[in-house]
N, C-alpha and C positions, 0 to 999 in steps of 0.2 A: 566770488565766493571770497570771506573774507573771515577771520578770526574775529569772536566775539566775546573778550572777558571782563567780567561783572561781577561785583557783589551785590546781590539782590535779596534782601532782608537780611542781612547779615551771612549770606550764605555765597562761597565761592561757585560762578558757574563759567563754563567756557562751551561755545557751540560754533558749528562754520554754519553761515547763513549766505544770503544772497546780501550783496552790498548795498542794495536800494531798500530792505527790511527796515521799515522803522520799529522805533523800540517799543511802540504798544503792541504792534506785530508780535517782537523777538518775546515779549512777557507772557502774551495767550498764547501763541500756538507754541513755543519751544518750549517753554517752561510752564505753563498750565494756570499761568496767574491770570484768571478770569475775572478778578474783582477790578481790573483796571478796564472801563468799557470804550469801545469805538462807537461815536456818538454821529459824527458828522464829517470826518476827514478833514476838516477846513479849518480847524484851531478854535472853530465859534463855540464850541459848548462846552468845554471843560469834561467832559465825563471821562476822558482818558488822563488825567491829570496825576502825574507822582511827584515823589520828591527823587532828583537827581543833584548826588552831591550834596544834598542839604536843599535845594532851591526846589520850589514847585515847578515844574513844567507841563507841556502837553503832550505827553508821549507821541501823540500823532504828527509831531513837527519833528523830532530827533529821529534820525539814523541810527539803527545798534552800534553802528561802527562808530558815530559820534559819542557815543556813550561810551564804550568800553574801555576801560579800565578805569571807570568810576562807580559809585556807591548809588544804587537806585533802591528806595523803599515804595513800596506799593502797601493800598489798605489791608490786605492780609496781612503784612509784616507790622502793621499797629498794637495789634494784640500782644500782652508779656504773660507769660506762664497761664494761659487760659483767662487772662480778665482783659474788657475790652479798656482802650485809649481812651482818656480823658473826654477826647474830642467825639470819639464811637459813641461813646454812655451818652455824652451831652443829645446826640442826633436821635438816640432812643427814648430819652427821659422827654424830651423836649417835643416827640413828634416832629423831628426835623426832616422827614421823608413823606414822600407819598408811595408811589410805584419802586422809586428806590435807583432807578437807572443813572439818574444824577450823583447820586449819593456818597460813592468812590471818590469822585472828581471834587466835591466841594470839602468834603472830610479832609483831604490830603491839600487843599488849598487854603483851610481854615488851620490844620498841623501848622503848615507853613509861618503864614501870618501869625497864631499863636505863639511858636519859637522864636520871631524875630520880637516878642515882646512890647507890642506896640504902645506909645504913649496915652494913645486913645482908644478905647473905644465905642465910639458913638457912632451912630446910624453910618456917617458919611465913611469914617474908617472900615467899618464893616462890609459895606455896599462897594468901597475900593478894593477890599479883600478878594471881593466874591465875583468881582469885576471879570467876563468872559469864562464863568460857570453858569449855565443854564439850566432853568428847572422849569419843565412844562407842567408841571402840574398843580404848585404852590404858590401864592404870595407872597412867600421867601418869610413872612411872618415866625414860623418856626423854625426855618432854617437860622435866620437872625436870633432868634431866642436860643437856640442849640449853643450858637458861637459864642453868647453872653454867659451861657452856662458852664461851658467849657473854658472859657478863661475867668471863672470866678474859681472851679476848681484845681485849676493850675496856678493859678496865680491869685491868691487870697488876699494879698496885701493891694491888689486894686481896685480901683472903684468901679465900678461896673454898673451901669444901668441896671434895674430890673426888666 
């Protein structure tokens, strides 16, 4: 057993867990953060993506003990005062989801990409940002439109393709 201390969505949490507990398991089982999905357990799909110390990581590849002392933000922690984050709102407005299973991971990956304030928001840059996040329902057209919509909302000064 190992003590894990994390800040999760702005709240300090501490739990004793088995040393082999993955961060995704910690979030889901210990904290009830079920927005972080387990899709493949092999880092292929990206459904478990969260922000750890500001970077997008696949939480099925990180032990909770490795993340101890860090700060995690999940899809549940994005909204503020009852309002969706611009990336979440963009996925709603542009229909960037179908079944919704991959959506939390996509949102977290795009949140990281857009926080890094990319120099380019062309198709290649967006595709690169989404590498490792798989949607089995869509052709990605609406997901890419969602990224552009969120970018326009967050950075009105940037030139963003329609």
